[in-house]
N, C-alpha and C positions, 0 to 999 in steps of 0.2 A: 383442522376442524376445531370447534369450540371445546369438545371434550378433551382432545389432545392438549390444547392450550391449558385447560384447567389442571390436567394431570401434571404437566411440566411445572406449572406454578406451585402446585402442592409439593412437588419433589424438590423445590427450590433450585431448579435449573435456570440458567440465564436465558431469558427470552429476548430475542433481538427483533427490532422492527424492520420491516422491508425498506429497501432503499427507494427513494423517489427518483424521478428523472434527473433532478439537479445533482443529487448525490452520485448517481451512476455516471453522469457526465464528468463530475469532478474526479471520481475514481479513475475513469479512463484517461483523463488528462494527466493525473499523477503517474499512471503506468507509462504513458508516453514520455514524461519528463525523466522518469527513472531510466528508461531505455536510452534516451538521448544522452543523459549524463554518463552512463556506462560507456557508450560509444565514444564520447568525447574523451573520457579518461583513457580508454584503450588507444585512441588515436595519438595522444601525447605521451604515451608510456616511455618511448625511447628518447624523444626530444626534450621533454621536461618532466622528469619523474615526480618531482614535488607537486607540480600542478596536477598531474595525473592522479596522484594519491589523494589530493584534496577533493578533486571532482568525483572520484569513486566513493569517497567518504560521504559526499552529499547524496549520491545515488543510494547508498546503504541507508541513510537517514530516511529518505523517501520510502524505501522498501519497508522499513520498520513501521512507518505510519500506515502504509497500505495493509500490512498484516493486522494492525489494530482495527482497521475498518472492517476487515473480513470477519473477525471474531464475533 
């Protein structure tokens, strides 16, 4: 409500805007990419550990970005 918004503004709490359809679509796509990279990393864990490590690192970077979007 408007009064709750005003109270949060006065108390200097961070106010985040709602995600539009495009942002929601992008967020869901990043979640899929994160899951796919984790799966690929796990798949190559025994065969090529260096590749697996790099792929999992990419998945973790994606996860960091996802966490910043949620805040």
